[in-house]
Structures are given as C-alpha cells and as structure tokens.
C-alpha positions as CSV (number, residue, x, y, z in Angstrom):
1,M,-0.2,0.1,0.3
2,S,1.2,3.2,-0.9
3,V,1.7,6.2,1.8
4,I,-1.5,7.5,2.8
5,E,-1.8,10.9,4.1
6,P,-2.8,11.2,7.7
7,F,-6.6,11.5,8.7
8,S,-8.3,13.9,11.0
9,S,-9.3,12.9,14.6
10,Q,-12.7,13.2,13.8
11,Q,-12.6,10.9,10.5
12,I,-10.7,8.1,13.1
13,E,-13.4,8.6,15.5
14,A,-16.5,8.7,13.1
15,V,-15.1,5.2,11.4
16,S,-14.2,3.9,14.9
17,R,-18.0,4.8,16.0
18,V,-19.3,2.8,13.1
19,L,-17.0,-0.3,13.5
20,A,-17.1,-0.5,17.1
21,D,-21.0,0.4,17.7
22,T,-22.0,-0.1,21.3
23,N,-25.1,-2.3,20.0
24,D,-24.2,-4.2,16.8
25,G,-20.3,-3.4,16.1
26,L,-17.4,-5.4,16.3
27,T,-17.1,-7.6,19.5
28,G,-14.0,-6.9,22.1
29,S,-12.3,-9.7,20.9
30,E,-12.8,-9.0,17.1
31,I,-11.2,-5.7,17.8
32,A,-8.2,-7.3,19.4
33,F,-7.8,-9.6,16.7
34,I,-8.1,-7.1,13.9
35,L,-5.5,-4.6,15.7
36,G,-3.2,-7.2,16.1
37,D,-3.5,-8.7,12.5
38,A,-2.7,-5.0,11.6
39,G,0.3,-4.8,13.7
40,I,-1.4,-1.8,15.7
41,P,-0.5,-2.0,19.6
42,D,-3.7,-1.9,21.6
43,V,-3.0,1.1,23.8
44,D,-6.3,1.3,25.6
45,A,-8.1,-2.2,25.6
46,A,-10.0,-1.1,29.1
47,N,-11.8,1.6,27.4
48,T,-15.2,1.5,25.9
49,K,-15.2,-0.4,22.1
50,W,-15.1,2.9,19.5
51,K,-12.7,4.7,22.0
52,R,-10.4,1.8,22.2
53,L,-10.3,1.5,18.2
54,H,-10.1,5.3,18.0
55,N,-7.2,5.4,20.4
56,A,-5.0,2.4,18.7
57,I,-5.3,4.0,15.5
58,A,-4.9,7.7,16.4
59,S,-1.9,6.4,18.5
60,I,0.0,4.4,15.7
61,Q,-0.9,7.4,13.3
62,N,0.6,10.1,15.4
63,D,3.7,7.6,15.8
64,K,4.0,6.9,11.9
65,R,2.7,10.1,10.5
66,V,0.7,8.4,7.8
67,G,-2.8,7.2,7.5
68,N,-2.7,3.5,6.3
69,H,-3.5,1.8,9.5
70,L,-6.9,3.3,9.3
71,L,-7.4,1.9,6.2
72,M,-5.9,-1.5,7.3
73,V,-8.6,-1.7,10.3
74,V,-11.3,-1.1,7.6
75,T,-10.5,-3.8,5.1
76,R,-9.6,-6.2,7.7
77,A,-13.0,-5.6,9.9
78,M,-14.9,-5.4,6.5
79,D,-13.4,-8.8,4.8
80,P,-16.5,-10.2,3.3
81,I,-15.5,-13.9,4.6
82,R,-16.5,-12.6,7.9
83,Y,-20.1,-11.7,6.9
84,T,-21.2,-15.0,4.9
85,N,-23.8,-15.6,7.3
86,R,-24.8,-12.0,8.1
87,P,-24.8,-10.4,4.7
88,E,-27.4,-7.5,5.9
89,D,-24.9,-6.7,8.7
90,F,-22.0,-5.7,6.0
91,R,-24.5,-4.0,3.6
92,R,-25.3,-1.6,6.6
93,R,-21.8,-1.2,8.0
94,R,-20.4,-0.9,4.6
95,Q,-23.2,2.1,4.0
96,A,-22.4,3.7,7.2
97,L,-18.4,3.6,6.8
98,N,-19.0,5.1,2.9
99,A,-20.7,8.2,4.2
100,V,-17.6,8.9,6.2
101,L,-14.9,7.6,3.8
102,V,-16.1,9.4,0.9
103,L,-15.7,13.0,2.5
104,A,-11.8,11.8,2.4
105,G,-11.8,10.3,-1.0
106,Y,-12.3,6.9,-0.6
107,E,-15.1,4.1,-1.2
108,L,-15.4,0.5,0.4
109,R,-16.6,-1.7,-2.7
110,D,-19.1,-4.8,-2.0
111,D,-15.9,-7.3,-2.5
112,G,-14.5,-5.2,0.5
113,K,-12.0,-3.6,-1.3
114,L,-11.2,0.2,-0.9
115,I,-10.6,2.5,-3.8
116,R,-9.9,6.1,-4.5
117,V,-12.9,8.3,-5.3
118,A,-13.4,12.0,-6.0
119,A,-13.8,13.2,-2.2
120,A,-17.5,14.6,-1.4
121,R,-17.7,18.4,-0.8
122,T,-20.9,18.2,1.6
123,V,-22.2,16.0,4.0
124,D,-25.6,15.6,2.1
125,E,-23.6,14.4,-0.8
126,A,-21.6,12.1,1.0
127,V,-24.7,10.5,2.8
128,A,-26.4,10.5,-0.6
129,R,-23.4,8.8,-2.2
130,A,-23.2,6.2,0.3
131,N,-27.0,5.5,0.4
132,R,-28.0,2.4,-1.8
133,L,-31.7,3.1,-2.4
134,S,-30.7,6.8,-3.6
135,A,-27.9,5.3,-5.6
136,A,-30.1,2.4,-6.9
137,L,-33.0,4.8,-8.0
138,V,-30.5,7.4,-9.8
139,A,-28.8,4.1,-11.6
140,R,-32.5,3.2,-12.6
141,G,-32.9,6.8,-14.0
142,V,-36.0,7.5,-11.7
143,H,-38.1,10.8,-12.6
144,S,-36.4,13.8,-10.8
145,D,-39.8,14.6,-9.3
146,V,-39.5,11.5,-7.0
147,L,-36.0,12.5,-6.0
148,L,-37.3,16.0,-5.5
149,Y,-40.2,15.0,-3.1
150,C,-38.4,12.5,-1.2
151,R,-34.9,13.7,-1.2
152,A,-35.1,14.3,2.7
153,E,-36.4,11.1,3.4
154,L,-33.9,9.5,1.4
155,L,-31.0,10.8,3.4
156,D,-32.4,9.8,6.4
157,Q,-33.1,6.2,4.9
158,N,-36.6,6.6,6.1
159,Y,-38.3,4.6,3.5
160,F,-42.0,4.7,4.8
161,H,-41.9,8.5,4.6
162,A,-39.9,8.2,1.3
163,V,-42.6,6.4,-0.3
164,F,-45.5,8.2,1.5
165,E,-43.7,12.0,0.1
166,A,-43.2,10.2,-3.3
167,T,-47.2,9.2,-3.9
168,K,-48.2,12.7,-2.6
169,S,-46.2,14.1,-5.6
170,I,-48.7,12.2,-8.1
171,A,-51.9,13.9,-6.9
172,S,-50.0,17.4,-6.9
173,K,-49.0,17.1,-10.2
174,I,-52.5,16.0,-11.4
175,R,-53.9,18.8,-9.8
176,T,-51.2,21.1,-11.6
177,L,-52.3,19.8,-14.8
178,S,-55.8,19.7,-14.6
179,G,-56.7,22.4,-12.7
180,L,-58.6,20.2,-10.3
181,D,-58.6,20.4,-6.4
182,G,-59.3,17.3,-4.4
183,D,-57.4,13.9,-3.7
184,G,-57.2,10.4,-4.7
185,A,-59.4,8.3,-6.5
186,D,-62.0,11.0,-7.0
187,L,-59.2,13.4,-8.4
188,I,-58.0,10.7,-10.4
189,Q,-61.4,9.8,-12.1
190,R,-62.3,13.4,-12.6
191,A,-59.0,14.0,-14.4
192,F,-58.8,11.2,-16.4
193,G,-62.1,9.9,-16.9
194,A,-64.0,7.2,-14.7
195,S,-65.5,5.3,-17.1
196,K,-65.6,4.4,-20.9
197,D,-67.7,7.0,-21.9
198,A,-66.7,10.0,-19.4
199,Q,-65.0,12.9,-21.2
200,P,-61.5,13.2,-19.6
201,L,-59.8,16.3,-18.7
202,L,-56.3,15.0,-19.2
203,A,-55.4,12.2,-21.7
204,I,-51.8,10.6,-22.0
205,N,-52.3,9.9,-25.7
206,S,-54.5,11.1,-28.8
207,L,-57.5,8.7,-27.8
208,A,-58.0,8.0,-31.3
209,T,-58.2,4.6,-31.1
210,E,-59.8,1.9,-28.7
211,T,-56.3,0.8,-27.9
212,E,-55.2,4.4,-27.0
213,R,-58.9,4.7,-25.0
214,G,-57.8,1.3,-23.3
215,E,-54.4,2.7,-22.0
216,Q,-55.9,5.9,-20.7
217,R,-58.3,3.4,-18.9
218,G,-55.8,1.1,-17.6
219,F,-53.7,4.3,-16.4
220,V,-56.6,5.3,-14.4
221,N,-57.0,2.0,-12.8
222,L,-53.1,2.0,-12.0
223,L,-53.3,5.4,-10.5
224,V,-56.3,4.1,-8.3
225,G,-54.1,1.3,-7.6
226,V,-51.3,3.1,-6.3
227,F,-53.3,5.1,-4.2
228,G,-55.5,2.3,-2.8
229,T,-52.5,-0.4,-2.2
230,V,-49.7,2.6,-1.2
231,R,-50.5,5.9,-0.8
232,N,-53.9,5.5,1.8
233,P,-52.3,2.8,4.0
234,L,-49.1,4.9,4.3
235,A,-51.5,8.1,5.2
236,H,-53.8,6.1,7.6
237,S,-51.4,3.7,9.5
238,P,-48.5,4.4,12.0
239,K,-44.9,3.7,10.6
240,T,-44.5,0.3,13.0
241,E,-48.0,-1.3,11.5
242,W,-46.7,-0.6,8.0
243,P,-42.9,-1.7,7.7
244,M,-41.3,-0.7,4.5
245,N,-38.3,-2.5,3.4
246,E,-35.5,-1.0,0.8
247,Q,-36.3,-3.4,-1.8
248,D,-40.3,-2.6,-1.4
249,A,-39.4,1.2,-1.5
250,L,-37.1,0.9,-4.4
251,D,-39.9,-0.9,-6.4
252,I,-42.7,1.5,-5.5
253,L,-40.7,4.7,-6.3
254,T,-39.7,3.3,-9.6
255,L,-43.3,3.0,-10.1
256,V,-44.0,6.5,-9.1
257,S,-41.1,7.3,-11.7
258,L,-43.2,5.6,-14.4
259,V,-46.2,7.5,-13.4
260,H,-44.7,10.9,-13.5
261,R,-43.5,10.3,-16.9
262,K,-46.8,9.0,-17.9
263,L,-47.9,12.6,-16.6
264,D,-45.5,14.7,-18.4
265,R,-47.0,13.3,-21.6
266,A,-50.3,14.0,-20.6
267,S,-52.4,17.1,-22.5
268,P,-55.7,18.8,-21.5
269,T,-58.6,17.8,-23.5
270,A,-61.3,20.2,-21.9
271,V,-61.6,23.1,-19.8
272,P,-61.9,22.3,-16.0
273,P,-65.5,22.8,-15.1
274,D,-64.4,25.6,-12.2
275,R,-62.3,27.6,-15.2
276,E,-65.2,27.6,-17.4
C-alpha cells in the first residue's frame, strides 16, 4: 500500500464509531484480533469499544505520520468472509462507513476493497452517495420529481416516509395539470375519466383508437391502485404497523417514476368546470 495522508481525529472517530458501535459493532475480541493482525498496539484495551479502536489508530498514526493504519483496520474489519452468514450487517456497515470515507476520497466496494474516489464536498452529498437506495434510484434513471419530493427522507433512509412523500407528488402534479382540487381516486377519475364514456380533462395519448382509450383506462386503474395500495395505507397507518423495507421502497418509487413520465406526456382535452 502506498503512503496515505493522515486522517483527521474526527474521521478516525467516525470510522471507529461505525465499526465498534455499542449495540451491533465489532466485539471486543474482534477488535483485539484486527488490531493485532494489522500490527497496531492495543494501547487502551480497558476503554469502551469505539474509544479503544480510536485511540489505537490515532496513536499509531501520530507515531508513524501516515494514515495507512485506518484503512488497514477497515479492510480487515470489512473482509466479506466475516459476513457470509450475516450479509445485511455487511451492507449496513459498509453504507455507514462510506458516508464517512467518501468525504476523505475513499469508497469501500462490495468486495471489501477500498478505492480512491472524488471526495464528497458536503455531508448531504456523502450520505447520498453512500445510500444504496438513492444510488439504485439514480442508476435506474428515476424521474427527477421522485427525488425532489423525498430527498430528505432518502438521506435519512426513512423508506416509509420517502414512499409516502413520493406518492403524494402524483396528486400534486395531477392537480397542477388539470386545474382540479381534491385528492385520491376522486381526483384521478375526474381528471382522466372514470368510465369508458366519460370525457377526461387529461389524456396520456390521442385517444384516437380503442387501444389508446384502453391505455387511458388502464392508467386510471394504475393510479387508483397506487393510491389504494400504497398512499392510503401509509397515510392512515403508523410506521410500526406498515413496515417498508429497502426493496419494496425501490420498487414502489420506480413505479411512481413511471407514473410521472406518463403524466409529463399528458395533455388537456377540456377546460376544468371551475374554469369555464
């Protein structure tokens, strides 16, 4: 390994707090093994776990004047072989570490290797780059309005409220496009037509053929389904009764993105009643 510039005390502390978290971090014996394997003296073995790790790394960095030992501890602690029976611990710990490391210009890959990257300039940027859901959404090219409405919730990894805010953005756009008020199924059906013979205010295509009219009706059903299946339960249930995991959030937000793209192509077909 080439010579690495020393890390700040705050960076060492942040990494130590992640690796040696009181509740689900490395055990005392794991810390002892990792320090020994890296050739780092365990100078404060009687202290709390994170302080013990911090003091050992800080002490040898002060002595050697290089930052290599922090990265040595990270790679040993995050060796994927340690997590074969608990992959979720690896993913959670890697994400938390990357939020710290990316500020210093490093990233821990999913194979446990550290690489150089462009350093994040802000905390929000660091967390966003470390956040797997945000990264997956960006990789999928989700609609910008999805990220606009739930950016804060994504940074907090609050999947429940991220999905809730994103689904609310659908009604907001429909109100803007149609000039109607209201919410939910009633708003959708008034804007896009509640039945085969209803005159819609908005259309996602020319409605010139039965196929296109069928697509319009299907879109209405899709919107009503999103509200009935996702938005309404989230609005009326506490977070503890409606768990939202990362995969479900990713799939729902991708669906919301599709809806936004359809809405972007919608055009008015009539003047709203309250504007006549």
